[in-house]
N, C-alpha and C positions, 0 to 999 in steps of 0.2 A: 878439780874443784867443782862444786854445783854451779851450773850455768842455767839462767832462765830460758825457757822455751817460749819465745814470742812475748807478747805484751799482755795477753789475755789473763783475766784474773777471776774467771767464772768456771774453773774446772771443778768437777765434783768427785770423780772417781777415775783411777788409773790402774792398768794392768800391764806388766812387763812380761814378755814371752822370751823365748831364747834369742830371737833376732828382731822382733816387732814389738809395738806397743799399741794399747788401745786405751781410750779415755772416753768419759762421758761428761758433758758440761751440765750446769744447773738447769738448762732449758731442755734437757733430755736428748740433745743431739749426740751422735756417736762419731768418734774421730779415730784415726789410726795413722802410723807412720813406721818406717823401717823396711826390713827384709821382706820381700814380697814374692818370692820365687814360686810359691804354691798358691798364691792369691789370698794369703793370710790377712792382707790389709783391707780386703773386701771392696776394693774400688773397681772391680771388674777386669782388672789387668794382672799381669806378673811382673811389673816394673817396679823396682824398689821406690819407696815414697820417702822423701828426704825432709818433709816437715808435716806438721798435724794437718790431715786432710779429712774433711767430713765424708762419712759413708752415708750415701742417700740423703733423704730429706725428713725422715721420720724423727719425732721428737718424743718418743715414749720408751726410750732404752733406760733400763734400771740397774742392770747387773752385767759384768763382762768378766772374761777370763782369757788370757793369752797362753798358748802352749808352745811346744816345740816348733810347729809350723802351722798350727790351726787356731781358730778363734771361736769362742762360744759367748753367747749373749742371752738375755731375757728381756722381754718387753714388759711393760706395765700391765698388760692383760694376762701375764703368766705364760705366754708362749715362748717356745725355746728356738733359738737360732744358731746356726753353725756355718763355717766357711774356712777355706783354706785347704792345707794337706789332708788327704783322706785315704791314703794307700793302705791302711790297716782298718778302715772303717771307723775311725775315731770321731767323725762328724755325727755318726748315728742316723744318717739318711737312708740306710739300706743298701748302699753300694760303696765301691772303693775308688770313685771318681773324685778328683780335687774340684773344689767349688770356689770361684773367684768372687761371688757376691753372696751376702747373707741369704741362707736358705732355711726355711722353717723345718724343724725336726718333728714330724708327726703333727698330730691335731690337738694334743693335750694343752690346756691353759692352766695348769696348776704347778708349774715349775717355780722354784724359789732360789736356787743356787746352782752354780756351775763351777767346775774347776778343771782346767785343761792341763794335762801332763804331757809327757813326751810320747806321741803316737797313741795316746789314750785319753779318755774323758770320763769325768764323774758328773752326774746330774742328781740334784736333790729336789723332791717334790715338797709342796707345802704341809704334807702330812709327815714328813720326815723320812720317808722311804728314799733309798738311794739306788741309782742305776749306773751302769757303766757300759762303755762301748770302745772297741779299738783292739790294739795289740795287747796280747795276753801271754807272751812265752814265759813270763816270770810271775804269773798269777796276780799281775796289778789290777785286774778287773774285779778280783775278790769273789769270783764265782765257784771256786773249788776245783778249777781245772786249768789248763794252759791253752783253751781254744779261744781264739779271736772271734768277736762278733761285730757286726756292723749296724746294729740298732741298739738303743738304750735297753738294758737287760738287768731286771731286778736283782739286787744283792740281798738275799736273806729277806726277813720280814720285820726286822727291827727299825725303830724309828731313830733318826739321828739329828743332832743340833747343827752340825757343820761338816764340811768335807774339804780335803786338801790333797790334790794330785801332784806328785813330784816327777822325777825322771821315769822310773819304772816302778814305782811304789806309791803307796797312798796312806792317808790317815783320815779318820773320822772322830768327832767328838760325841759321845752319848748326851742325852738330856741331863744326865747326872755329872757331866763334866768329866767322864772317864775317857781316856785316850785309847783308841784302837788303831792298829796298822796292819797292812798286808802288801804283798808283792816282792820286788827284788830286795835282797838283804845281805848281799855279799859283803859289805863293809859295815854291817851292824846299824845301818841308817834307820831301821825300824824301832831300835831300842828295846827289843823284846828280852835281851840278856841271855837266853838259854843257848842260842847258837846263832850263826850267820847263814842259816838256811832260808831259802825263800818261803814266804807264807801265802797260802792260796785263799784264805778267807780272814775276815776281820778278826784279829786276836788282840786281846787286852795287853797293854803295855804294863810291864812289871815294875812300877814305881809309884810315885805320887798319883793319887786318884783325881785330884782336883786340878784340872787344866783349863786355862783361859783360851789359848790358841796354839797352834802349831803350824810351822812352814817346812815344807819339803822342797829341797833344791832341785832345779833342773840339771840333769846330769848329762855328760858327754864324754867321749874318749877322744882326745886330741893328741898331737905329736908331742905336746909338753907333759902329758899325763892324764890322770883322771880328774874330773872336775865335777862338782855338784852332788855327790853322793853323801850328803850329810843332812841332818835335820835339827831344827831349834824349836823350842817351845817356851811358853810362859806358863808357870804353874803357881798355884796357891794365892793367898791374898797378898803375899809380899812380892808377887810378880817376879819370881826367880827366873832368870834365863837358864835354860837346860839345853845340852846339846848331845847328839850321838852320831856315830857314823865316821866317815872318813876326815882325817885331820892332817893329811900330808903337807897342805899348804897353810896350816895353821888356822883353818876356817872354824874350829871349835874354840880357839882362843887358848889353847893348851900348848905348852912347849914340851918336846920330847915324847909325845904320844902320836903314834901312827893312826890309830882309829880306836873307837869305843863301840861295844855292842849293846850298851844300855845308856840311858840318859843320865848325864852327870850334871849336877847343879852345884858343884863345889865352888867356893869362894875363889874368884879370879877367872872362871870360865866365862868368856864372852861378856866381861866387865859386869858380872852379876852383882858385884859388891856395891856398884853405883846405880843399879837399875832404876830405883825410885826417881832419880834426877833425869834420866834419858829416855824412859819410856813414855811415849804419848798415850794419853788416856783412850780407851776404846769403847764404842758403843755397838751393841749387836742386838738385832730385832729378828724374831722368827715366830711363826712361819711368815713367808711373803711370797705369793699373795695370802691373805688371811680372810677368814669369814668374819672375823671380829675378835677372837681371842689372840691376843699378841703377848709375847714374852720379851721383855726388855733386860738386857744385861750390860752392866758397865763395870770397868775396872775402878771407877771412882766411888762407886757403891752408895752414893747419896746425892740429894739435890731435888730439884722440881722437874717434873716431866711435863712438857706441853705438846699437844697435838694440834697441828697447824694445817689447814686445807690449803688448796692451790691458789686461793685468792689472798692468802695471807691472814685469814681469820683463825683466831684461837678457838678451838672447839672442844677441848678437854684439858684438864689440869690434875695433876696428882703428885704427892710428895713420895720420894723414893728414899728409903732408909737402909736398904741392903743392896748387895750386888746384883740382885735379880728381882724383878717385880712383874706382875701380871696385869695387863690392861683388858678391860671389857669394852670394846669398841663396836659392839653389835648395833648400836643406835646410830652410827655413821653410814651414810650412803656409800656405795661402791665409788672408789676413786683412788688417787694417789695423795698421800699425806706426808708431811714432814713431822718426825718425832724429835723433840729437842730435849736434852737433859742438860740442866744448867745449875752450877753452885756459884759461890763467890768469885771463883777463879777460872773455871773451865766451862765452855759451852760445846756440847756434842750434838750432831745432828745426822740423822739418817733417814731415808725415805722407806715407805712401806705402802703396799697396794692392798686395799680392802676390796675383795671381790666376792660376789655371792651368785 
Protein backbone atom coordinates (compact mmCIF):
# COMPACT_ATOMS: atom_id res chain seq x y z
CA UNK A 1 0.00 0.00 0.00
CA UNK A 2 1.23 3.57 -0.62
CA UNK A 3 3.16 4.89 2.38
CA UNK A 4 3.96 8.60 2.83
CA UNK A 5 7.64 9.49 2.80
CA UNK A 6 8.26 11.93 5.64
CA UNK A 7 5.96 14.81 6.49
CA UNK A 8 6.98 17.42 3.90
CA UNK A 9 4.25 18.71 1.59
CA UNK A 10 6.33 20.87 -0.77
CA UNK A 11 7.44 18.29 -3.35
CA UNK A 12 7.21 19.49 -6.95
CA UNK A 13 8.68 16.75 -9.19
CA UNK A 14 9.71 13.12 -8.79
CA UNK A 15 11.75 10.68 -10.92
CA UNK A 16 12.18 6.95 -10.25
CA UNK A 17 15.18 5.05 -11.59
CA UNK A 18 15.92 1.35 -11.43
CA UNK A 19 17.11 1.56 -7.83
CA UNK A 20 17.17 5.22 -6.83
CA UNK A 21 14.92 8.28 -6.82
CA UNK A 22 15.27 12.00 -7.46
CA UNK A 23 12.94 14.81 -6.43
CA UNK A 24 12.70 18.60 -6.66
CA UNK A 25 10.91 20.71 -4.07
CA UNK A 26 8.98 23.89 -4.78
CA UNK A 27 11.97 25.92 -3.58
CA UNK A 28 14.12 24.45 -6.37
CA UNK A 29 16.23 22.20 -4.12
CA UNK A 30 17.26 18.74 -5.34
CA UNK A 31 16.88 15.55 -3.29
CA UNK A 32 17.71 11.86 -3.74
CA UNK A 33 17.58 8.46 -2.05
CA UNK A 34 18.03 4.76 -2.77
CA UNK A 35 20.77 2.62 -4.32
CA UNK A 36 24.01 4.56 -4.62
CA UNK A 37 26.63 2.03 -5.76
CA UNK A 38 27.69 4.24 -8.69
CA UNK A 39 27.12 7.59 -6.97
CA UNK A 40 23.72 8.02 -8.66
CA UNK A 41 22.32 9.76 -5.57
CA UNK A 42 24.82 12.58 -6.11
CA UNK A 43 25.86 13.04 -2.49
CA UNK A 44 29.56 12.45 -3.18
CA UNK A 45 29.57 8.90 -1.77
CA UNK A 46 28.72 5.37 -2.94
CA UNK A 47 26.77 4.54 0.23
CA UNK A 48 23.07 3.82 -0.17
CA UNK A 49 20.76 6.63 0.96
CA UNK A 50 17.75 5.48 2.99
CA UNK A 51 15.73 8.72 3.13
CA UNK A 52 15.37 11.86 0.99
CA UNK A 53 18.66 13.78 1.26
CA UNK A 54 19.40 17.16 -0.27
CA UNK A 55 22.05 17.29 -2.99
CA UNK A 56 24.18 20.40 -2.48
CA UNK A 57 22.62 23.77 -1.69
CA UNK A 58 21.53 25.04 -5.12
CA UNK A 59 17.91 26.16 -5.45
CA UNK A 60 17.59 26.41 -9.23
CA UNK A 61 16.88 22.83 -10.33
CA UNK A 62 13.93 22.53 -12.74
CA UNK A 63 14.08 19.11 -14.44
CA UNK A 64 15.27 15.61 -13.46
CA UNK A 65 15.45 12.04 -14.77
CA UNK A 66 16.72 8.86 -13.08
CA UNK A 67 18.05 5.93 -15.13
CA UNK A 68 19.50 2.48 -14.54
CA UNK A 69 22.39 3.79 -12.44
CA UNK A 70 22.77 7.45 -13.39
CA UNK A 71 20.97 10.76 -13.01
CA UNK A 72 20.34 13.76 -15.26
CA UNK A 73 19.10 17.23 -14.41
CA UNK A 74 18.66 20.74 -15.83
CA UNK A 75 19.00 24.02 -13.96
CA UNK A 76 16.91 27.16 -14.47
CA UNK A 77 19.64 28.70 -16.61
CA UNK A 78 19.32 25.81 -19.11
CA UNK A 79 22.60 24.15 -18.11
CA UNK A 80 22.81 20.33 -18.21
CA UNK A 81 24.09 18.20 -15.31
CA UNK A 82 24.76 14.47 -14.84
CA UNK A 83 26.16 12.06 -12.23
CA UNK A 84 26.38 8.38 -11.32
CA UNK A 85 27.29 5.37 -13.49
CA UNK A 86 29.21 6.26 -16.65
CA UNK A 87 30.79 3.03 -17.88
CA UNK A 88 29.24 3.49 -21.33
CA UNK A 89 29.54 7.28 -21.52
CA UNK A 90 25.89 7.84 -20.60
CA UNK A 91 26.70 11.01 -18.64
CA UNK A 92 27.92 12.72 -21.80
CA UNK A 93 30.97 14.26 -20.11
CA UNK A 94 33.54 12.90 -22.58
CA UNK A 95 34.84 9.93 -20.57
CA UNK A 96 33.62 6.69 -18.96
CA UNK A 97 34.41 7.44 -15.30
CA UNK A 98 31.63 7.33 -12.70
CA UNK A 99 30.82 10.69 -11.07
CA UNK A 100 29.43 10.87 -7.49
CA UNK A 101 28.48 14.57 -7.62
CA UNK A 102 26.49 16.59 -10.20
CA UNK A 103 28.85 17.57 -13.04
CA UNK A 104 27.99 20.04 -15.79
CA UNK A 105 27.80 18.56 -19.28
CA UNK A 106 29.44 20.97 -21.70
CA UNK A 107 28.76 24.70 -21.58
CA UNK A 108 25.49 25.03 -23.51
CA UNK A 109 22.60 26.67 -21.65
CA UNK A 110 19.68 25.84 -23.94
CA UNK A 111 18.72 22.39 -22.66
CA UNK A 112 15.03 21.83 -21.90
CA UNK A 113 14.44 18.10 -21.28
CA UNK A 114 16.37 14.99 -20.22
CA UNK A 115 15.52 11.30 -20.12
CA UNK A 116 17.82 8.67 -18.61
CA UNK A 117 17.54 5.08 -19.86
CA UNK A 118 19.55 1.99 -19.00
CA UNK A 119 23.19 2.98 -19.70
CA UNK A 120 22.19 5.68 -22.20
CA UNK A 121 20.71 9.16 -22.14
CA UNK A 122 18.59 11.47 -24.27
CA UNK A 123 18.83 15.25 -24.12
CA UNK A 124 16.51 17.80 -25.83
CA UNK A 125 17.33 21.43 -26.48
CA UNK A 126 14.88 24.35 -26.45
CA UNK A 127 14.83 24.33 -30.27
CA UNK A 128 13.56 20.73 -30.20
CA UNK A 129 16.75 19.03 -31.41
CA UNK A 130 17.60 15.85 -29.52
CA UNK A 131 20.98 14.39 -28.63
CA UNK A 132 22.04 11.04 -27.19
CA UNK A 133 24.99 9.53 -25.36
CA UNK A 134 26.00 6.16 -23.93
CA UNK A 135 25.62 2.46 -24.78
CA UNK A 136 24.43 1.78 -28.33
CA UNK A 137 24.62 -1.95 -29.05
CA UNK A 138 20.92 -2.03 -29.94
CA UNK A 139 20.72 1.30 -31.76
CA UNK A 140 19.16 3.03 -28.74
CA UNK A 141 21.08 6.24 -29.47
CA UNK A 142 19.18 6.64 -32.75
CA UNK A 143 22.32 7.55 -34.67
CA UNK A 144 22.00 4.93 -37.42
CA UNK A 145 24.75 2.64 -36.13
CA UNK A 146 25.75 0.58 -33.08
CA UNK A 147 28.68 2.70 -31.89
CA UNK A 148 28.59 4.02 -28.32
CA UNK A 149 29.49 7.70 -27.72
CA UNK A 150 30.40 9.61 -24.56
CA UNK A 151 29.30 13.13 -25.50
CA UNK A 152 25.81 14.35 -26.49
CA UNK A 153 25.51 13.58 -30.22
CA UNK A 154 22.82 15.04 -32.49
CA UNK A 155 20.12 12.68 -33.78
CA UNK A 156 19.19 13.96 -37.26
CA UNK A 157 17.95 17.50 -37.74
CA UNK A 158 14.25 17.20 -36.82
CA UNK A 159 12.61 19.17 -34.03
CA UNK A 160 10.85 17.11 -31.34
CA UNK A 161 8.28 17.95 -28.66
CA UNK A 162 9.32 15.37 -26.03
CA UNK A 163 11.61 12.38 -25.41
CA UNK A 164 11.41 9.12 -23.46
CA UNK A 165 14.27 6.66 -22.81
CA UNK A 166 13.61 3.09 -21.66
CA UNK A 167 15.81 0.07 -21.04
CA UNK A 168 17.55 -0.11 -24.43
CA UNK A 169 15.03 1.72 -26.58
CA UNK A 170 13.51 5.17 -26.88
CA UNK A 171 10.59 7.23 -28.11
CA UNK A 172 10.01 10.82 -29.19
CA UNK A 173 6.88 12.81 -29.97
CA UNK A 174 6.91 15.18 -32.93
CA UNK A 175 5.37 18.67 -32.67
CA UNK A 176 2.40 17.17 -34.56
CA UNK A 177 1.97 14.52 -31.82
CA UNK A 178 3.21 11.66 -33.98
CA UNK A 179 5.08 8.91 -32.14
CA UNK A 180 8.53 7.68 -33.23
CA UNK A 181 10.65 4.91 -31.71
CA UNK A 182 14.08 3.31 -32.07
CA UNK A 183 16.46 0.84 -30.42
CA UNK A 184 15.95 -2.64 -28.92
CA UNK A 185 12.75 -4.26 -30.19
CA UNK A 186 13.06 -8.02 -29.52
CA UNK A 187 9.71 -8.11 -27.73
CA UNK A 188 7.85 -5.63 -29.95
CA UNK A 189 8.15 -2.84 -27.38
CA UNK A 190 8.58 -0.20 -30.12
CA UNK A 191 5.16 -1.06 -31.52
CA UNK A 192 6.22 -0.66 -35.15
CA UNK A 193 4.27 -3.77 -36.13
CA UNK A 194 6.33 -4.98 -39.09
CA UNK A 195 8.89 -7.07 -37.18
CA UNK A 196 10.72 -7.33 -33.88
CA UNK A 197 14.06 -6.26 -35.35
CA UNK A 198 16.06 -3.49 -33.72
CA UNK A 199 15.65 0.00 -35.19
CA UNK A 200 18.67 2.29 -35.57
CA UNK A 201 16.96 5.63 -36.32
CA UNK A 202 13.68 7.30 -35.25
CA UNK A 203 10.89 5.41 -37.04
CA UNK A 204 7.20 6.31 -37.13
CA UNK A 205 4.87 4.05 -35.14
CA UNK A 206 2.25 2.51 -37.41
CA UNK A 207 -0.95 3.37 -35.54
CA UNK A 208 -2.92 6.36 -34.31
CA UNK A 209 -1.01 9.56 -35.14
CA UNK A 210 -2.22 11.74 -32.25
CA UNK A 211 -0.39 10.78 -29.06
CA UNK A 212 -0.38 12.61 -25.73
CA UNK A 213 2.52 10.83 -24.05
CA UNK A 214 4.39 7.52 -23.96
CA UNK A 215 6.28 5.68 -21.23
CA UNK A 216 9.07 3.14 -21.85
CA UNK A 217 9.85 0.69 -19.05
CA UNK A 218 13.30 0.16 -17.55
CA UNK A 219 14.21 -3.46 -18.40
CA UNK A 220 16.46 -6.08 -16.88
CA UNK A 221 17.08 -9.81 -17.02
CA UNK A 222 16.83 -11.48 -13.60
CA UNK A 223 16.57 -15.03 -12.28
CA UNK A 224 12.79 -14.75 -12.36
CA UNK A 225 12.68 -13.81 -16.03
CA UNK A 226 12.53 -10.71 -18.20
CA UNK A 227 11.11 -7.49 -16.85
CA UNK A 228 10.39 -4.05 -18.20
CA UNK A 229 10.39 -4.62 -21.97
CA UNK A 230 6.98 -3.08 -22.58
CA UNK A 231 5.63 0.35 -23.48
CA UNK A 232 2.41 2.19 -22.74
CA UNK A 233 1.01 5.41 -24.12
CA UNK A 234 -1.99 7.72 -24.14
CA UNK A 235 -3.51 8.58 -27.50
CA UNK A 236 -6.31 10.69 -28.89
CA UNK A 237 -8.74 13.06 -27.22
CA UNK A 238 -10.33 10.15 -25.34
CA UNK A 239 -7.02 9.37 -23.65
CA UNK A 240 -7.04 5.70 -24.55
CA UNK A 241 -4.30 3.69 -22.86
CA UNK A 242 -2.37 1.60 -25.38
CA UNK A 243 0.34 -0.99 -24.81
CA UNK A 244 2.86 -3.08 -26.70
CA UNK A 245 5.77 -5.42 -25.98
CA UNK A 246 6.26 -8.14 -23.39
CA UNK A 247 3.20 -9.36 -21.45
CA UNK A 248 4.49 -12.48 -19.67
CA UNK A 249 3.64 -10.98 -16.26
CA UNK A 250 0.39 -9.41 -17.46
CA UNK A 251 1.97 -5.97 -17.65
CA UNK A 252 -0.20 -5.05 -20.65
CA UNK A 253 -3.38 -6.04 -18.86
CA UNK A 254 -4.15 -8.85 -21.31
CA UNK A 255 -4.73 -12.52 -20.51
CA UNK A 256 -3.21 -15.28 -22.63
CA UNK A 257 -0.98 -12.98 -24.68
CA UNK A 258 2.81 -13.38 -24.47
CA UNK A 259 3.71 -10.16 -26.26
CA UNK A 260 2.51 -7.66 -28.86
CA UNK A 261 4.49 -6.09 -31.71
CA UNK A 262 2.24 -3.06 -32.15
CA UNK A 263 0.26 -0.85 -29.81
CA UNK A 264 -3.12 -2.30 -28.85
CA UNK A 265 -5.83 -0.01 -27.54
CA UNK A 266 -8.61 -2.58 -27.31
CA UNK A 267 -11.22 -2.32 -24.58
CA UNK A 268 -9.91 -4.04 -21.48
CA UNK A 269 -6.21 -3.42 -22.06
CA UNK A 270 -4.78 -1.63 -19.04
CA UNK A 271 -8.27 -0.71 -17.85
CA UNK A 272 -8.71 1.59 -20.86
CA UNK A 273 -12.48 1.34 -20.60
CA UNK A 274 -12.37 3.43 -17.41
CA UNK A 275 -9.49 5.75 -18.35
CA UNK A 276 -11.42 9.06 -18.04
CA UNK A 277 -11.97 8.32 -14.34
CA UNK A 278 -8.40 7.30 -13.43
CA UNK A 279 -6.09 9.39 -15.63
CA UNK A 280 -4.76 12.52 -14.00
CA UNK A 281 -4.87 15.70 -16.12
CA UNK A 282 -1.52 16.72 -17.61
CA UNK A 283 0.09 20.01 -18.53
CA UNK A 284 3.05 20.27 -20.91
CA UNK A 285 5.09 23.40 -21.72
CA UNK A 286 7.81 23.77 -24.33
CA UNK A 287 10.40 24.88 -25.14
CA UNK A 288 12.08 25.59 -21.82
CA UNK A 289 14.17 27.65 -21.63
CA UNK A 290 12.21 29.82 -24.06
CA UNK A 291 12.97 33.17 -25.66
CA UNK A 292 9.30 34.09 -25.33
CA UNK A 293 7.27 31.82 -27.61
CA UNK A 294 5.76 29.13 -25.39
CA UNK A 295 3.48 26.27 -26.42
CA UNK A 296 1.12 24.94 -23.77
CA UNK A 297 -0.68 21.60 -24.08
CA UNK A 298 -3.16 20.02 -21.69
CA UNK A 299 -5.40 16.99 -21.60
CA UNK A 300 -8.28 19.05 -20.16
CA UNK A 301 -8.23 21.25 -23.26
CA UNK A 302 -9.86 24.36 -21.79
CA UNK A 303 -9.65 26.85 -18.94
CA UNK A 304 -7.81 30.04 -18.04
CA UNK A 305 -4.02 30.33 -18.29
CA UNK A 306 -2.17 32.47 -15.75
CA UNK A 307 1.54 33.33 -15.81
CA UNK A 308 2.89 34.11 -12.33
CA UNK A 309 6.37 35.40 -11.51
CA UNK A 310 8.46 34.27 -8.55
CA UNK A 311 7.05 37.03 -6.32
CA UNK A 312 3.56 35.62 -6.80
CA UNK A 313 2.40 38.43 -9.09
CA UNK A 314 0.15 37.55 -12.04
CA UNK A 315 1.81 38.96 -15.18
CA UNK A 316 -0.29 37.39 -17.98
CA UNK A 317 -3.71 35.83 -18.52
CA UNK A 318 -5.32 34.05 -21.49
CA UNK A 319 -8.35 31.86 -22.18
CA UNK A 320 -7.55 28.34 -23.44
CA UNK A 321 -10.24 26.67 -25.57
CA UNK A 322 -8.30 23.82 -27.20
CA UNK A 323 -5.78 21.15 -26.22
CA UNK A 324 -2.93 23.40 -27.39
CA UNK A 325 -2.30 27.14 -27.15
CA UNK A 326 0.59 29.47 -27.98
CA UNK A 327 1.74 32.19 -25.59
CA UNK A 328 3.75 35.26 -26.61
CA UNK A 329 5.78 36.13 -23.51
CA UNK A 330 8.51 38.22 -25.14
CA UNK A 331 7.56 41.15 -22.95
CA UNK A 332 8.64 39.32 -19.80
CA UNK A 333 12.18 39.65 -18.41
CA UNK A 334 14.35 36.55 -18.16
CA UNK A 335 13.57 34.36 -15.18
CA UNK A 336 11.55 31.45 -13.78
CA UNK A 337 7.75 31.59 -14.04
CA UNK A 338 4.81 29.43 -12.98
CA UNK A 339 2.23 28.78 -15.68
CA UNK A 340 -1.13 27.76 -14.25
CA UNK A 341 -4.10 26.32 -16.15
CA UNK A 342 -7.35 26.19 -14.21
CA UNK A 343 -11.02 25.47 -14.81
CA UNK A 344 -13.93 24.86 -12.44
CA UNK A 345 -12.54 21.53 -11.20
CA UNK A 346 -8.80 21.24 -12.00
CA UNK A 347 -5.72 23.37 -11.36
CA UNK A 348 -2.49 22.41 -13.19
CA UNK A 349 0.86 24.14 -12.75
CA UNK A 350 4.30 23.85 -14.35
CA UNK A 351 7.41 26.03 -14.32
CA UNK A 352 9.13 27.49 -17.35
CA UNK A 353 12.32 29.47 -17.86
CA UNK A 354 12.37 32.62 -19.99
CA UNK A 355 15.95 33.23 -21.11
CA UNK A 356 17.44 35.49 -23.78
